[in-house]
Every structure is written in C-alpha cells, then in structure tokens.
C-alpha positions in Angstrom: -11.3 9.9 -10.0 -12.7 13.0 -8.3 -11.4 14.1 -4.9 -14.6 16.1 -4.4 -17.9 16.0 -6.3 -17.2 19.2 -8.2 -14.0 17.8 -9.6 -15.8 15.2 -11.7 -15.5 16.4 -15.2 -18.1 15.2 -17.8 -20.3 13.1 -15.5 -22.3 11.8 -18.6 -19.1 10.1 -19.8 -18.5 8.2 -16.6 -19.8 5.2 -14.7 -19.5 6.6 -11.1 -18.9 5.1 -7.7 -19.7 7.6 -4.9 -17.8 7.1 -1.6 -18.6 8.6 1.8 -17.1 6.0 4.0 -17.8 7.9 7.2 -20.6 7.3 7.1 -23.4 7.6 4.5 -22.3 5.0 1.9 -21.4 2.6 4.7 -24.8 3.2 6.2 -26.6 2.5 3.0 -24.8 -0.8 2.5 -25.7 -1.8 6.0 -29.4 -0.9 5.4 -29.7 -2.7 2.2 -28.0 -5.8 3.7 -30.7 -5.7 6.3 -33.4 -5.9 3.6 -34.1 -2.3 2.7 -36.3 -2.0 -0.3 -35.2 1.5 -1.5 -33.4 4.6 -0.2 -34.5 8.0 -1.4 -31.6 10.4 -1.1 -31.9 14.1 -0.6 -29.4 17.0 -0.3 -31.9 19.3 1.5 -33.2 18.5 5.0 -36.7 20.0 4.5 -37.1 18.1 1.2 -36.1 14.9 3.1 -38.8 15.5 5.6 -41.4 16.0 2.9 -40.2 13.0 0.9 -40.4 10.7 4.0 -44.1 11.8 4.6 -45.1 11.5 1.0 -43.5 8.1 0.5 -44.4 6.6 3.8 -40.7 6.1 4.5 -38.4 6.1 7.5 -36.4 9.4 7.9 -32.7 8.8 8.5 -29.6 11.0 8.6 -27.6 13.6 10.5 -26.8 17.2 10.9 -23.3 17.9 12.2 -22.9 14.1 12.6 -25.9 13.8 15.1 -29.5 12.6 14.4 -31.7 15.5 13.5 -34.9 16.2 15.5 -37.8 14.1 14.4 -35.7 11.6 12.5 -36.3 7.9 13.0 -32.6 7.0 12.7 -29.3 8.8 12.7 -26.5 7.9 10.3 -25.0 5.0 12.2 -24.0 1.9 10.0 -23.5 -0.2 13.2 -27.1 0.7 14.3 -28.5 0.0 10.9 -26.8 -3.4 10.8 -28.6 -4.3 14.0 -32.0 -3.3 12.6 -34.6 -5.0 10.4 -35.4 -3.1 7.2 -37.1 -5.9 5.3 -39.6 -4.4 2.8 -39.1 -0.9 4.1 -38.4 2.4 2.4 -36.1 5.1 3.8 -35.2 8.7 3.1 -31.6 9.6 3.9 -30.1 13.1 4.3 -26.5 13.7 5.4 -24.1 16.6 5.3 -21.8 15.3 2.6 -22.8 11.8 1.3 -26.3 12.4 0.0 -25.1 15.7 -1.6 -22.5 13.7 -3.5 -25.0 11.0 -4.6 -27.5 13.6 -5.8 -24.6 15.3 -7.7 -23.9 12.1 -9.5 -27.4 11.8 -10.9 -26.3 13.1 -14.4 -24.0 10.0 -14.8 -25.5 7.1 -16.9 -24.8 4.8 -14.0 -24.0 5.7 -10.4 -23.3 3.2 -7.6 -22.7 3.5 -3.9 -19.4 2.3 -2.7 -17.6 1.8 0.6 -14.9 -0.5 2.1 -17.7 -2.9 3.0 -18.6 -3.7 -0.7 -15.2 -2.6 -2.2 -14.7 -5.6 -4.6 -18.4 -6.0 -5.4 -18.8 -2.3 -6.4 -15.6 -2.3 -8.4 -16.7 -5.4 -10.3 -20.1 -3.9 -11.1 -18.8 -0.5 -12.2 -16.1 -1.9 -14.4 -18.7 -4.2 -16.0 -21.2 -1.3 -16.5 -18.5 1.0 -17.9 -17.4 -1.7 -20.4 -21.0 -2.5 -21.5 -21.9 1.2 -21.9 -18.5 2.3 -23.3 -17.9 4.8 -20.4 -14.9 5.8 -18.3 -14.9 4.8 -14.6 -14.8 7.5 -11.9 -14.7 7.1 -8.1 -16.1 10.3 -6.5 -15.3 11.2 -2.9 -18.0 13.0 -1.0 -15.4 15.0 0.7 -15.8 17.4 3.6 -17.6 20.8 4.2 -20.6 19.9 2.1 -18.3 18.5 -0.7 -16.1 21.6 -0.9 -13.0 20.1 0.8 -10.6 17.1 0.6 -11.3 14.2 2.9 -8.5 11.8 3.9 -10.7 8.8 4.7 -12.8 9.1 1.5 -9.7 9.3 -0.6 -8.1 6.3 1.0 -11.4 4.3 0.6 -11.5 5.4 -3.0 -8.0 4.1 -3.4 -9.2 0.7 -2.1 -11.9 0.5 -4.7 -9.4 1.6 -7.4 -7.1 -1.2 -6.3 -9.9 -3.7 -6.7 -10.8 -2.3 -10.1 -7.2 -2.4 -11.4 -7.0 -6.1 -10.3 -10.1 -6.7 -12.6 -8.8 -4.6 -15.4 -5.1 -3.6 -15.3 -5.6 -1.6 -18.5 -7.8 1.0 -16.8 -6.4 4.5 -17.5 -5.4 6.3 -14.2 -5.6 10.0 -13.6 -3.2 11.8 -11.3 -6.0 11.8 -8.6 -6.6 8.1 -9.1 -2.9 7.3 -8.6 -2.8 9.5 -5.5 -5.8 7.7 -4.0 -4.4 4.3 -4.9 -1.0 5.1 -3.3 -2.6 6.6 -0.2 -4.6 3.4 0.3 -1.4 1.3 -0.2 0.4 3.4 2.3 -2.1 2.3 5.0 -1.5 -1.3 4.0 -5.2 -2.2 4.4 -5.5 -0.6 7.9 -8.6 1.5 7.3 -8.9 2.3 11.0 -5.5 4.0 10.9 -6.8 6.3 8.1 -10.0 7.0 10.0 -8.1 7.9 13.2 -5.8 10.3 11.3 -8.6 12.0 9.4 -10.3 15.1 10.8 -13.8 13.7 10.4 -12.8 10.4 11.9 -11.4 12.1 15.0 -14.6 14.2 15.3 -16.7 11.1 15.2 -14.5 9.4 17.8 -15.0 12.4 20.0 -18.8 12.1 19.7 -18.6 8.4 20.7 -19.0 6.7 17.3 -16.1 4.3 17.5 -18.4 1.4 16.7 -19.3 3.1 13.4 -15.6 3.5 12.5 -14.9 -0.1 13.2 -17.9 -1.2 11.3 -17.0 0.9 8.2 -13.4 -0.2 8.3 -14.2 -3.8 7.3 -13.2 -4.9 3.8 -15.3 -6.9 1.4 -18.0 -8.2 3.7 -20.9 -7.3 1.4 -21.8 -8.0 -2.2 -24.6 -5.4 -2.2 -24.2 -2.6 -4.8 -26.9 0.0 -4.7 -27.5 1.9 -8.0 -29.1 5.3 -8.4 -32.3 5.8 -10.4 -34.6 8.8 -11.1 -38.1 8.0 -10.1 -40.3 11.0 -10.7 -38.7 13.9 -8.9 -36.8 11.6 -6.5 -33.3 10.2 -6.5 -33.7 6.5 -5.5 -31.2 3.8 -4.7 -32.1 0.2 -5.1 -30.2 -3.0 -4.7 -30.6 -6.7 -4.4 -28.6 -7.6 -1.3 -26.3 -10.6 -1.4 -25.1 -10.5 2.2 -22.0 -12.3 3.3 -22.1 -11.1 6.9 -23.2 -8.1 9.0 -21.8 -9.3 12.2 -19.4 -7.0 14.0 -15.9 -8.3 14.7 -15.2 -9.5 18.2 
C-alpha cells in the first residue's frame, strides 16, 4: 500500500492497483464501460496534445479540475458514462491520476481501480500477483501532483483492500494498508461522506461536479479492469469491458 506514488517501494516486486477515485480512474472505468478501445495516459499536457494528434485520438482531461482549452472532453465520469466510445481511442491527462498511472509503469502488472470496479480489480490483481509471485500494492494518486495525502483515495484504497482480503485473508498487510482499511471501515461504505470531507471533494462540489462524486461513489457496478501496457513510447490502458450497469442512481 502506498499513500502516494513515491511511497511505493520496489515497484518491480508488486502487482499494482492505481486509485484516483476523484476522478481519473473512475473516468477511465466509465469510458471503457462505454466501449473505449484504448486510453493513452500522459503526465505532461503538451505530450498529451501531441499523442492525441499522432494517434487520431480524443483528447480528454483537466487542469485544476476543469477541461483544458482544445480538449474534446474534461475529466467527468458522469459525462463519459453518457457518451459512446465504441471503437475509439482517447488520450487522458490529469493533474494527479495519470501521473500516478505513468509512475506505475515499472511494475510487472498495473491496473486501474476505483470504487466502481472495486471487487473486479481486487480479484484480478490478487490473481496476477499469485500467478507472477508478486506482492500486491494499492497506490493512491494523492494530491498536489502526487506529493500529498488524499483522504478520498486512501478510503477508496481501503475498499479495494477489503475486497482483496476477502479473497485472500493471508495477504500481508503493511501499516499503510491497515490504515486505509480501517479508514474505509470507519465510513461504513458511505463513500460520499468521505468525498464530502476531503479537500478535493469539497473543491469539486464548489465547481459544480456533484454528479461526478455521486457517480464515483457507487460500489461494484463494473467488472472492467484496465491494465497498463507499453506500446512504443506510449503508456496505454486496455480492457475488455464486462459492464453491469452505467446508469446513475435515481
């Protein structure tokens, strides 16, 4: 368990789940559930622009939580869930999430996790770790470009850890993993409460993104597990969606 990307020790020894629940990893799950073929992730905005042109891809993401000029989409999972991405390619750049995904590229296997695919990603990463004889690590994207602790990411990581422990009670737990697990249990499954108490969640609410928070707070509604691949000089996520539902709650 790593509370920020830089806290992951020995990435090559771990099967990794990257979590940026508000909003990058939730957005990626929503896009793949709507038929996205691939997502190219970038940690630099100019690189993202060039990758989108070179790969005939939609340009998606945010700067300071808002869509950047010239982007086709922002970073709204609720908006993505209402769009059709069948057969399409997208490039995603975000302040924290894509930086964390790119940072996980040295791991033998790296998956994208959120509350939406909590059980599915836990099952996949436990399976991959067992098959490859690796340890499991859940990595929080964090805040301030990955330099600071994030309440909502840590709680979401705790939810994934809870699911992983149900699958394999013998998983060794670090102090950070126990802290995330108990934080999630403190909220008793109420992700919206953690979002409303977090600094980033409050900022997004102030910008009018409550629909995104409510979308991202749903548990176990997707079986999609995007995995990270190196394709040339690009970091690419691919998945085979097995959608349960993308409908927003009433």
